[in-house]
C-alpha positions in Angstrom: -97.9 47.1 -93.5 -94.5 46.0 -93.3 -91.7 48.2 -93.1 -88.9 48.3 -95.7 -85.4 49.0 -95.0 -83.0 49.9 -98.2 -79.1 49.0 -97.6 -76.9 49.9 -100.2 -73.1 50.5 -100.8 -71.8 52.8 -103.3 -68.0 53.4 -104.3 -68.9 55.9 -107.0 -72.0 57.5 -106.3 -74.2 55.5 -109.1 -75.6 53.2 -106.6 -76.4 55.7 -104.2 -78.3 57.9 -107.1 -80.5 54.6 -107.3 -80.9 54.1 -103.9 -82.4 57.8 -103.1 -84.7 57.3 -106.3 -86.1 54.2 -104.7 -86.5 55.9 -100.9 -88.0 59.0 -102.6 -90.6 57.1 -104.7 -91.7 54.3 -101.9 -90.7 56.3 -98.6 -88.5 53.8 -97.1 -85.8 53.9 -94.5 -82.4 53.8 -95.6 -78.9 52.6 -94.4 -75.3 53.0 -96.5 -72.9 51.1 -95.7 -69.8 52.8 -95.0 -66.2 50.7 -94.6 -64.6 51.9 -91.2 -61.6 52.9 -93.4 -62.7 54.1 -96.8 -61.0 52.9 -99.5 -58.7 55.3 -101.5 -56.5 55.4 -105.1 -57.0 53.4 -108.3 -59.2 50.7 -108.8 -56.0 48.5 -108.5 -55.2 50.1 -105.1 -58.8 49.6 -104.0 -58.0 45.7 -105.5 -55.1 45.5 -103.4 -56.8 46.6 -100.2 -59.6 44.2 -100.6 -56.8 41.4 -101.4 -54.9 42.1 -98.1 -58.1 41.8 -96.0 -61.3 40.4 -97.8 -63.3 41.0 -94.4 -63.9 45.0 -94.6 -65.3 45.9 -91.4 -68.3 48.5 -91.8 -69.6 51.2 -89.6 -72.2 50.2 -87.3 -75.6 50.5 -88.5 -78.2 53.2 -87.3 -81.3 50.8 -88.1 -82.1 47.2 -86.5 -82.6 44.9 -89.5 -85.1 42.8 -87.3 -87.5 45.1 -87.1 -87.9 45.2 -90.9 -89.8 42.5 -92.9 -88.5 43.8 -96.1 -85.0 44.8 -96.9 -83.5 46.2 -100.3 -80.4 45.6 -101.0 -78.3 47.8 -103.7 -74.7 47.5 -104.5 -72.4 47.6 -107.5 -71.1 44.4 -109.2 -67.5 44.0 -107.8 -65.5 41.5 -110.3 -68.9 39.5 -111.1 -69.7 39.7 -107.3 -70.7 41.4 -104.0 -68.7 44.1 -103.1 -66.8 43.6 -99.7 -68.4 46.1 -97.4 -71.9 44.7 -98.4 -70.5 41.0 -98.1 -69.6 42.0 -94.5 -73.0 43.2 -93.6 -74.4 40.0 -95.3 -72.2 37.8 -93.5 -73.3 39.1 -90.2 -76.9 39.4 -90.7 -79.5 36.7 -89.9 -81.7 36.6 -92.8 -84.4 34.3 -91.8 -88.1 35.4 -92.7 -86.5 38.4 -94.3 -88.1 39.6 -98.1 -85.2 40.6 -100.0 -85.3 42.5 -103.0 -81.8 43.1 -104.8 -80.8 45.8 -107.2 -77.3 46.0 -108.6 -75.6 48.5 -110.4 -73.1 47.2 -113.2 -71.1 48.4 -116.3 -70.8 44.8 -117.7 -70.5 41.4 -116.1 -73.2 40.3 -113.8 -74.0 37.1 -114.3 -72.6 35.4 -111.0 -73.9 37.8 -108.5 -77.4 37.2 -107.7 -76.5 33.3 -107.3 -73.8 34.5 -104.8 -76.0 36.6 -103.1 -78.8 34.0 -103.0 -76.3 31.2 -101.2 -75.2 34.0 -98.8 -78.6 35.3 -97.7 -80.0 31.9 -96.7 -83.6 31.6 -95.0 -84.6 34.7 -97.0 -87.1 35.3 -99.6 -85.2 36.4 -102.6 -87.0 38.2 -105.2 -85.7 38.6 -109.1 -83.1 41.0 -109.1 -82.9 44.5 -111.1 -79.6 45.1 -113.0 -79.0 48.7 -113.8 -76.5 49.0 -116.4 -74.5 51.9 -116.6 -72.1 53.3 -119.7 -68.8 54.6 -119.1 -69.9 58.0 -118.9 -71.9 56.8 -115.6 -75.2 57.2 -117.7 -78.0 54.5 -117.2 -77.8 52.9 -120.6 -79.9 49.7 -119.9 -82.1 48.1 -116.9 -82.5 44.2 -117.0 -84.2 41.7 -114.7 
């Protein structure tokens, strides 16, 4: 049996809730990505922090991704793309031979994020993405493949 690791980033807690549900259902190992310097302030403040430094250093992972054949990647969609902490993780990982099952949490636009993930995770085998769409109150409103 292939070991499964779920790696996720969550800013508001929505992605974290979904990650906990998945881990509870399938019994996988989990790793939450944390920026070394947490984002603070409003959405506008966070955008300024990211613009000034697009490479966000993250806390070292507890799990060694090379020990897993399957990785579930969970992330919110930021500006129709991958959030910077997840991007930092992706860019420093050798994806060759790993199966990736991505899920994305979003409140709206998500057209480009999957193609961006495919481009960045060269050598991996990516399954169809799952998009979990939340309304303005943080309630899960729809799920799409």
